C-alpha positions as CSV (number, residue, x, y, z in Angstrom):
1,M,42.4,-20.0,68.5
2,S,43.8,-23.5,67.7
3,T,45.1,-24.4,64.3
4,L,44.8,-27.9,62.8
5,E,46.8,-28.7,59.7
6,L,45.3,-31.3,57.3
7,T,46.6,-32.8,54.1
8,R,44.6,-32.3,51.0
9,E,43.4,-35.9,51.3
10,E,42.3,-35.4,54.8
11,E,40.5,-32.2,53.8
12,R,38.7,-34.2,51.1
13,H,37.7,-36.9,53.5
14,L,36.5,-34.5,56.1
15,L,34.4,-32.6,53.5
16,E,32.9,-35.9,52.3
17,I,32.0,-36.9,55.9
18,L,30.4,-33.5,56.6
19,E,28.5,-33.4,53.3
20,R,27.1,-37.0,54.0
21,Y,26.0,-36.1,57.6
22,Y,24.6,-32.6,56.8
23,P,21.3,-33.8,55.2
24,S,20.6,-36.1,58.1
25,L,21.1,-33.1,60.5
26,R,18.6,-31.1,58.5
27,I,16.0,-33.9,58.8
28,E,16.7,-34.1,62.6
29,V,16.2,-30.4,63.0
30,V,12.9,-30.5,61.2
31,N,11.6,-33.5,63.2
32,T,12.7,-32.3,66.6
33,D,9.9,-31.1,68.9
34,D,12.0,-29.9,71.8
35,R,12.8,-26.2,71.2
36,E,16.1,-26.1,73.1
37,F,17.4,-29.2,71.3
38,R,16.3,-27.7,68.0
39,R,18.2,-24.5,68.8
40,A,21.3,-26.6,69.5
41,L,20.9,-28.5,66.3
42,K,20.5,-25.3,64.3
43,Q,23.8,-24.0,65.8
44,R,25.5,-27.2,64.8
45,E,24.0,-26.9,61.3
46,T,25.3,-23.4,60.9
47,F,28.7,-24.5,62.1
48,M,28.8,-27.4,59.7
49,K,27.6,-25.3,56.8
50,D,30.4,-22.8,57.4
51,L,33.0,-25.5,57.8
52,I,31.9,-27.1,54.5
53,T,32.1,-23.8,52.7
54,R,35.6,-23.1,54.1
55,L,36.8,-26.6,53.2
56,K,35.5,-26.3,49.7
57,A,37.3,-22.9,49.3
58,A,40.5,-24.4,50.7
59,L,40.4,-27.3,48.2
60,D,39.7,-25.0,45.3
61,A,42.7,-22.8,46.2
């Protein structure tokens, strides 16, 4: 497993970027007809949701 160290400011910026893109990804999932592509998008959504949660927890600590 790799480790990436971020400053608090970098964590806040990354969180902001992820939170801005996440709703667009949800819309893309809903509007996608291709099952395989939808599956890939849902995996990305799950990853992003987890990362957003982890970043919020890190910033609250």
